[in-house]
N, C-alpha and C positions, 0 to 999 in steps of 0.2 A: 480201071481195074478194080474189082471188088474183092473184099475179104470177108471173113466170118467173125462177127463180134460176139463174144461169149459173156452172158449175164450171170448165169448160175448153173449149178448142177443139182439134180435131185434124183431120187430113186424112181425107177419106172413105175408108172401107174396104169391101171386099166381105163381105157376110154378117157385119156387126158383131154380136158377141154382146151379149145383154142385160146390163145392169149390175145386179148383185144387191144392192149396198149401198143402204141407205135414204137418202132425201133428208135435207137438213140439219135438217128438222123432226122427223126420226125416224120418219116414217110415209109420206111421199109417195114414189112410185116415180120412179126416174130414167129419163128417156127421151132418145133421140137425135133432134136436129132437124137434118136435112140442108140445106145451103145452098151452092150453087155449088162443089161438091167439098169442102166443109168439113162437119164435124159439130160441132154445139154440144151439149154435155152439160148437160142442164137438168132441173129439177123444178119442180113448182108449189108455191108457198108462200103462206101467208096474209100479206097486206100489213099486217094489224093487228098481227101478231107480228114481221114482218121488214121493215116499212117503215123508211125512213131515220131518222126521228126516234126510233122505238121502239128500233132497234138502237143508236143513239147513247146513249140513256138506259141501256140494259142494259150497254153497254160501260163506262159510268161506275159503275153500281151493282151489277153482278153479273158479276164476273170468271169465276166458275165456268161461267156460261151461255155466255160468249164462248169459253172454253177448250173446252167440250164441242162447241159448234157448229164451232169451228175444226178440231177433230179429225175431225168428220163431213165437213166440206168437203174436207179433204185425203184422206180415205179414198176418196171418190168419184173424185177425180182419179187416185189411184194405181191404182184398178181400171180407169179409162178408158185408162190408159197401156199396158195389156196387151191384146193381141188374139191369141187362139189361142196363148197362151204366149210371145208375142214382144213385146218392148218397142217401142212406137211413139211418135212425137213428138206431144206435146200441149202447148198453151199454157195454163198454169194461170192462172185469174183470181184476183185478190185477193179476200179475204173480203168478201161483201156486195154483189155485183153483181147487181142485180135489174131486170127490165124489166116494164113494166105489162102488155104483151101481145106476141103474136108480131109484130105490125106494128113495134113499137118495137125488138124484137130484130133483125128484118131490116134496119131502118134503120141500126142500129149496125154490124151485120156488113158491110153494103154500104159504109158510109163508111170502115170500117177494113180492108177486104178486102185491099188491097195490102200494108199493114203486117203483117197477120196472116200472109200468105203468106211475106213476107220473114223473119219470125221463125221460122216453121215450117221454112223452108229452113236457117236458121242453126243450128237445134238438131237437124236430122235426123241420125240415126245417132250421136247424142251423149247422154251421161247426166250429170246433176248429182250430184256427190258432195260431202259435207260433211266438213270436217276441223276438229276442235276440239282445242286444247291447254290443259292445266291445270298449274298449279304444284302438283305432288303433294307434294313434300318441300322446303319452304322452307329448312329447316336445311341440307340437303345442298347445295342450290343456293347458299346464302349462304357455306357453308364453302369451296366451290370458288372463289368470288370472293375470299375472304380469302387463299387459298393461291396464286392465280395472278395476281390483278389488281395491276399495278404501282403504281397510285395508292394502293390500300389498304396495300400493303407499305411504301411510302414514308412514309405517315402513321404506321404502327405503329413504324417506326424512329425517327421524330421524337419520338413519345411516349416511347419507351424511353430516349431520351437526356435527358429532362427530369427535374427534381426531382419527387418524389412528389406534392407539392401541386399543381403546375402540370399534371402528367399527369392528375390526376383530372378537371380541367376539359376537357382535350383529349379525354377519352374520349367525351364527348357529341358533339364534332365528328367523331370517328372513326365513331361510329354513323351520323351523317348521311351521311358520305362512303360508307360501306358501302351504306346504303339507296339512295343515288343510283346507285352502280355496279351494284347488283342490278337496279334498274329499267332501266338502260341495257342490261345484258346480257340481260334478259328481252325487251326490245324487239328487240334484235339477233337473238336466237334465233328469235323469232316471224317476223321479216322473212326470215331465212335459210330457215326452214321454208316460208314462203309462196312464196318465189322458187323453191325446189327443186321444189315440186309444180306451180308454174305452168309450168315447162318441160315437164311431162308432160301438159299440158292445152291445150285450144283457147282457153279463156278462164278468168279467175279474178277473184274479188272478195273483198275483206275485208268481213265483216259486223260488226254491232255486237257489242262484248263484252257478254256477258250477266251479270247479277248472280247471286249465289248463290241468291237466292230463285227465280229462273227456271230455273236449271240443276238445282236440287235437290242440288247437291254442296257439300261443305265447302271444296273447293279452288277458288281463284280462277281464272277463265278468262284466258288470255293471248293466245289467237288463236281467231278464229271465221271460217272461210273457206269459200267454195264454189268448186267447180271444174267446168267443163264439159269432159267428157272424151270423146274419140272412142271408139266401141266397140272399135276395133282397138287402142287403147292402155290399155284398162281394166286388163289384167293388169300392164302396166309401171307404171301408176299405183299399183296396190296393192302391188307389189313395192317401189317407192320408199317408200311409207308404212311398210311393215314395217321397212325398213332404218332409217328415221328414228326409229321407235318406240324401238328399242334405244339409239340415240345419245342421244335425249332422256331416256330413263329413267335413264341413267347420270348425267345432270345434275340429276335430280330433277323432270323434267317428264313428264306423261302425255299421250299422243296418242290421240284417238278418231277413227275414220273410219266413215262410214255412207253408204248409198246403195243403188241409185239413188233420187233424189227427183224430184218434179216440178220443172221448171226455173224456179222462182219468181225466182231471182236473175239470169236471163239473158233474160227475155222482156219485162219492163216493162208487164205488164197487170195 
């Protein structure tokens, strides 16, 4: 038995080009389902493979399957965002939204119609951009703290004035002080970065910090943020990112910016 897998919703366009990407099952074709000035981007999938219980089981037991399907899901959305070489607004669906048939799809579109239109309006002529910051050189960052942080400098003076035996035990306390100050400075740097780029965007959100196992990097992530940027401010946003890159590099931090992405963080579907 087949169902309808929903990738995204967009405003209806004239002569919408066919989507060449394969469906989430790797074989089904993508087709456009028009409804009241909207277009639902969907494909047919086997409910035996993509039913709710089966997907939950695979999410627990086969992370590679979920990763592969997640990439296919996003690939369709990215293609659906482009019409004749121009980016258009699209509301991306979370992974795994499936309807039993067209009747159920229409019922959902009808009941959520006003909200979908509001979201499309809120993201029209805007793009989502991702900014991630990593602690590239912990030694460099820590050394800067030692040289400039007054709390650390005061503790070092205190230790220097103590007898050798007592100073030994105070060294451990100093290490903890340095660690605390490093964490505080990292958080402050991340907050400053986030705020600077927020001023260049229409909306912004801090996302979850990802573990090294998920990023594939040795360096720890210190900021994971998404920004909704008006098309007219894209160049200003990029320029601000480039300026911040150099400032953060000198402190031992690495900044990565990528986009445009489907507006997952600003649509709520």
